[in-house]
N, C-alpha and C positions, 0 to 999 in steps of 0.2 A: 504494500500500500504506500502510495506517495504521501508524504506529509504536506499538508496545506497550511497556509497562514491565514487565519480566519478572524474576522472582527464581527461581533454582534453588538447591539445597542439596546438600551431601555431607558425609559423615564422613571422607572420605579426603583426604589431602594429595595435591597434584598428583604424578602418576606412581606412586601407590601404589594397591593394591587391585585390580590386574588390570583386566579389562574393566569391572567394576562401579565401580571407582574412576575410570576415565577417562571414562565416559559423561557424567557431569554436566559436566565441563570441556568436552567436545566439543560437547554440545548447547548449552551457554551460549555458546560461541564462535560456533557456527553462527547463533544468534539475533542476536548482536551484529553479525556480518558482514551480516546482512539488514537492518540499520539499527535494530533494536530496542534500546532502552536496557536493558541486561542486567546483572544483579548475581548473582554466585555467592557464597552464604554457605558458607564453608569453614573448615577448621582453619588456625590461624596461630600464630606465635610470640607475638603480642600481638593484642589487639582493635583493629582499625583498618579503614579503607577505603583500598583501593589501586586506582588506575586502571591497567589492564594493556593496554588497547587502546581505540581509538575505540568508544564505546558500551558498553564492557565494564569492569566493576569487580569486584574481590573485596571482600566484606565478611568479613574474617577474624575469627574468634572464637578467643581464646587457648585452646589445646587442649593436653592432656597425652597423652603416649604417643609412642613413636618407631617403632613397628612399622607394620603395614599400616593399622590403624584408630586414629584419634585421638579422644579423648573431650573434648568441649567443657567448659571450665572455667566452669560456669554460675553465676557470682556475680551478685549483684543488679546491679552496675555493667555487667557484660557483657550481661545480659538487657535492661537498660534501653537500652543502646546499640543493640542489635538492634531492639527494639520502636520506639524513636524513629525509627530509620532507615526501617523498614517503614511507619510511619505517615506520614512525610513523603514517601516515594517514590511513594505512590499507585499501587501496582502493578495490572496487569491480569491477570497469570497467575503462579502459583507452582507449582513442581513439584519433586519429588524422585524420582529414578529407582528408589529402593528400593520404591516403591509400584507394583505391577503394573498397576493401573488407569491410572496416569499414562501409561504407554507407549501404551495405546489412545487416550487423549485426545490425546496429542501426535501420534500417527499421523494421526488424523482432522483435526487442525488443519493439519498439514503438507500433507496431500492437498488440503484445502479451499483453502489459500493458495498451493498450487503451489510450495512452497519446495524 
Protein backbone atom coordinates (compact mmCIF):
# COMPACT_ATOMS: atom_id res chain seq x y z
CA UNK A 1 0.00 0.00 0.00
CA UNK A 2 1.30 3.45 -0.90
CA UNK A 3 1.37 5.91 1.93
CA UNK A 4 -0.62 9.08 1.29
CA UNK A 5 -0.41 12.48 2.92
CA UNK A 6 -3.97 13.35 3.92
CA UNK A 7 -5.59 16.43 5.46
CA UNK A 8 -9.08 16.51 6.96
CA UNK A 9 -10.82 19.47 8.58
CA UNK A 10 -13.60 20.21 11.05
CA UNK A 11 -15.20 23.18 12.80
CA UNK A 12 -15.92 21.04 15.86
CA UNK A 13 -13.74 20.49 18.88
CA UNK A 14 -13.17 16.85 19.78
CA UNK A 15 -16.30 15.26 21.33
CA UNK A 16 -18.53 18.18 20.24
CA UNK A 17 -21.11 18.39 17.47
CA UNK A 18 -22.63 14.91 17.75
CA UNK A 19 -22.01 12.51 14.86
CA UNK A 20 -21.11 15.32 12.49
CA UNK A 21 -18.47 16.46 14.94
CA UNK A 22 -16.99 13.02 15.52
CA UNK A 23 -16.76 11.86 11.92
CA UNK A 24 -13.71 13.97 10.97
CA UNK A 25 -11.77 12.77 14.00
CA UNK A 26 -12.71 9.13 13.39
CA UNK A 27 -11.93 9.18 9.66
CA UNK A 28 -8.60 10.90 10.28
CA UNK A 29 -7.69 8.36 12.97
CA UNK A 30 -8.61 5.49 10.63
CA UNK A 31 -6.36 6.83 7.87
CA UNK A 32 -3.47 7.25 10.34
CA UNK A 33 -3.90 3.68 11.61
CA UNK A 34 -3.60 2.51 7.99
CA UNK A 35 -0.16 4.14 7.84
CA UNK A 36 -1.08 7.35 6.01
CA UNK A 37 0.52 10.58 7.22
CA UNK A 38 -2.65 12.31 8.44
CA UNK A 39 -3.39 15.82 9.67
CA UNK A 40 -6.69 17.08 11.06
CA UNK A 41 -7.19 20.85 10.87
CA UNK A 42 -9.38 21.61 13.87
CA UNK A 43 -10.24 24.26 16.45
CA UNK A 44 -7.80 24.85 19.29
CA UNK A 45 -6.93 27.18 22.12
CA UNK A 46 -4.00 28.46 20.05
CA UNK A 47 -2.59 27.91 16.58
CA UNK A 48 -0.13 25.03 16.65
CA UNK A 49 0.69 21.53 15.43
CA UNK A 50 0.35 18.68 17.91
CA UNK A 51 1.34 15.07 17.30
CA UNK A 52 -1.40 12.89 18.82
CA UNK A 53 -0.43 9.42 17.55
CA UNK A 54 1.93 7.77 15.06
CA UNK A 55 1.17 9.23 11.60
CA UNK A 56 -1.42 11.60 13.12
CA UNK A 57 -1.22 15.29 13.96
CA UNK A 58 -3.68 18.03 14.76
CA UNK A 59 -3.14 21.37 13.13
CA UNK A 60 -5.08 23.49 15.57
CA UNK A 61 -6.29 26.94 14.57
CA UNK A 62 -7.05 29.31 17.42
CA UNK A 63 -10.83 29.40 17.57
CA UNK A 64 -13.52 31.28 19.42
CA UNK A 65 -16.65 29.82 20.97
CA UNK A 66 -17.28 27.34 23.72
CA UNK A 67 -20.44 25.64 22.47
CA UNK A 68 -20.87 23.00 19.81
CA UNK A 69 -19.27 24.96 16.96
CA UNK A 70 -16.01 26.88 17.13
CA UNK A 71 -15.26 29.74 14.77
CA UNK A 72 -11.63 29.93 13.59
CA UNK A 73 -9.88 33.19 14.43
CA UNK A 74 -8.64 33.87 10.89
CA UNK A 75 -5.92 36.42 11.40
CA UNK A 76 -3.23 36.91 8.77
CA UNK A 77 -0.78 35.02 11.00
CA UNK A 78 -3.13 32.06 11.51
CA UNK A 79 -3.90 31.81 7.80
CA UNK A 80 -0.20 32.08 6.91
CA UNK A 81 0.59 29.29 9.40
CA UNK A 82 -2.05 27.06 7.78
CA UNK A 83 -1.03 27.86 4.19
CA UNK A 84 2.68 27.38 4.92
CA UNK A 85 1.98 24.00 6.47
CA UNK A 86 -0.20 22.85 3.56
CA UNK A 87 2.39 23.98 1.02
CA UNK A 88 5.18 22.07 2.77
CA UNK A 89 3.07 18.99 3.53
CA UNK A 90 2.54 18.13 -0.17
CA UNK A 91 -0.79 16.45 0.46
CA UNK A 92 -2.45 13.84 -1.74
CA UNK A 93 -6.02 14.15 -0.43
CA UNK A 94 -8.04 16.75 1.45
CA UNK A 95 -11.51 16.27 2.79
CA UNK A 96 -14.15 17.77 4.98
CA UNK A 97 -17.19 15.69 5.93
CA UNK A 98 -19.43 18.75 5.61
CA UNK A 99 -19.35 18.28 1.82
CA UNK A 100 -21.74 15.43 0.79
CA UNK A 101 -19.73 14.60 -2.34
CA UNK A 102 -16.77 13.94 -0.08
CA UNK A 103 -18.49 10.87 1.40
CA UNK A 104 -18.99 9.33 -2.04
CA UNK A 105 -15.35 9.93 -2.98
CA UNK A 106 -14.18 8.53 0.34
CA UNK A 107 -16.43 5.47 -0.01
CA UNK A 108 -15.04 4.76 -3.49
CA UNK A 109 -11.47 5.17 -2.23
CA UNK A 110 -12.02 2.84 0.73
CA UNK A 111 -13.64 0.20 -1.46
CA UNK A 112 -10.83 0.43 -4.01
CA UNK A 113 -8.11 0.14 -1.35
CA UNK A 114 -9.99 -2.46 0.73
CA UNK A 115 -9.58 -0.42 3.94
